[in-house]
C-alpha positions, 0 to 999 in steps of 0.5 A: 458272831454271838458277840457281834450280834449282842454289840448290835442289839445292845447298841443305842442306834438299834434301839433307836431304830425299833422304837421308829418301827413301833411308833411308825406301826402305831400310827399306820394302825391308827390310819387303818382306823379310816376308810379313806386312808384304806381306799387309797393307801390299804396296800401300802399300809398292810406292807408297813404292817407286816414288815414292822411285824418281821422287823418284831420276830427278827429282833426277838430272834436275835435276842433269844440267840443272843442271851439263851435260856436268859431271855425268858428269865427277863419279864419285859421280853416275855412281854415283848414275846407275848405281844408280838405272838398275838400279831401272828395268831391268824386274823380269819374266821372266828379269830378276825377280833384279833386284827384288832389286838395288833395296835398292842404292838405300841404297848412294846414302847413301854418296854424300849424306852427305859424311862416308860419301864421306870414308870410301870416298875414302879406302879407293878412295885406300888400294887401291894401298897394299893391293895389296902387302900382298895379294900378301904374305898370298897368298904366306904363305897359300900356302907354309903351305897347302903346308908343312901338307898335306905335314905334317898331310895324313894325320893330318887330311884334312878340314882339310889333305888337299889344297892347296885344304882347306888354303888354306880351312883356313888361311884360317878359321884366319887369321879366328880361326874356331875356330883352337884346335880345328884345332890341338889336334886335330893336335897329338894326333898332332903334339905339334910342332904348335903352332909351325906354327900360332902362328908362322902365326897371329902372321905373318897376324893380328898382322903382315899384317892389321895393315899393312890398318889402317896403309894404311886409316889412312895414307889417311884422315889424308891425305884429312882433310889434303886437306880441311882444306887444301882449305877453308883455300884457300876460306876464303882466298879468300874473305878475299882477295876481301872484301878487294879489296872493301873497296880497291875501295870506299876507292878510290872513297870516295877518289876522290869526296873529293878533288875535294870537298875541293879545292872 
């Protein structure tokens, strides 16, 4: 019985069914944001939401039955359990805010779709490498914020009047939002201000942020290499198993043929 349930849970058809349920449930949660949709189809949307939740609970229960304690060793299973568990919490009274968290069920697509899992795994792998870059970026922002506050605080107090304001303004400029407008306003009083801002934009936008991209791309390449090596290992194991089976059959045939020839 356990093997039959395992075969059903791990089958491609079942995974596609769960994916379809997740997409449908995410769509109904989006429709619930429309007052018109709730007025016309509120009962149907609630029914679909409950059915989807019951399917997710049944899926997790089946996996727990199949894998036993090994179920809790897989981080993706724990992720799915947390997402579904949030949906099972009461949504009345002071806990009504949890009703909005039901949309987190859409994140289950990450654990169901293999390509999305690879991307998330690569991002998590890149986190240690990003730490040094975050420290570097924070240091550059802090130094630039102190300098801009002292240099341009009186000229443009709405942008550089205090250290927190300067940090926010420089972060905004780093994203490319209205940085030229801020620079021109300061340049009306300080003609050489463009040197500071151009250097800041070059360092932050074109150097530090590209380091983030480089770390993520490197992590994704390593993830693809590991996946390819794992696939090759599985293929090699399958080939070796088949060769061993062929050798066993040949040995049995020889044992059967040799006595017959002697007779």
